Steps between C-alpha positions, in 0.01 A plus 500: 500500500562738810343416823265762652769625739759539225273768337543720810773715627500634846556872551589665827498884519768605752572862416334661794663725767368307806402821665251329739780311663762760570666280764589234241854522354546366147239396256167396681447223241772306658430586864609191700277313733678260744354209683601159637407166335368203689859368543614834651674627186488882446345576154494837327261568210460816286137621496479454116547128554127455567439635137782302348361190648159579368650527151704188534214292630280615212762372253624840394873487460580823332463806719618856445560751764474861392682741742702811527858528423587588862333178626772255388478336843203306370692328232786446739265318735285314261766430221365261229214397711613138494462473884148609468398260221479762222720659231533868586578786256527864592407817321632832648330831460479852629217617719150444357158637573394181665479122464334489152774716360751276661344190348487671155881500505469121421263558211768411238572180690129383516362652193334235272682228700378450852189516710583690808464389872526795734567496874646751740808409698395646830136370503490156658223268397385149600428253346760513230276313271298813440708591196454159340126533546482823299735360227263205464203739496649700222560205285132397553342833437761672281443814695766769429551557877418268790537614864543296821261645752564473874299653785699768696455683830715788380323670217695819535809330358323315220298519170164406613273320251159632399263243358193517280188301574639198315824502714696625217767758575365846404764727650762543770518730801856570547622538868162628629501686833166331584312210324279204551677320221679172606690355202832621364707371210831360586643321193421560135578326169442649154546436139752661252212700354450654843873586528445691170195664647683609813802623301289737288280601802798611693625704203165671477511571882870620510440870451250504790761347732787726354293808577378384845138482385515144637701369793654151530370247253378173629444179313134531614497844307562315178243239590240776563547639156494140351166428660353813331647402170340148514811289558386153602583429862432193711594403847535211757386541859781356719304406803675450834796680372728736694667814387728757665691798363847536656506881413412640835667463846178345646488216243869453506467422870221251425710315261794487735277356764443170291730497195485131455137514388611690190827367419486126557 
């Protein structure tokens, strides 16, 4: 019988252009952070190591990076993933309309076979046990999607969670300019049936993106539609957690100020 973690595969969408960090050369997913260890040794870690550690510490060994054909530097740096405690595979694609369409490139890999564990390579999260918490929640509740919720002080960059009176997730407010909402989702797990749902949902939306009736598609966009369709969601509040998105120069500077807190 498979263990809980063996049911899951980690997916990493890495097909973005990195337009918010124009000063970064190469793929932002492997941007290096350098610091000194206690014994004075210089250590360099790619930003995605935080997510790879999260997968590894949750018992997920199989991880797939979905990226563009011109971002071969990611595979060159991460190789098989052995150094990071995981087994990495790579899927290469052309430009997509956003992360959900990137993730859908792995549909034939996950279909009817794996639960999906999703994280973003340039979003750093502590504690790394957050993923395991939502995996366990999913096994307990059999929810199709379970989200790890973390408080954030930068809602303009995040999908902010809207609750009903029973503290169930009712909706998402994606990257609001102004809000009083406090919780964002940072990691997600979902069932094979939700992979099917997303696959068909994205097919239905495709014409709207091709004709520019919609702009970039977010994972939260699919979640919004799923809420309305009655898909069963659940969540875990990760109290005393920390989250930072490397995607802007301001937050890049904050990570550089204390990289050890994220990569050790």
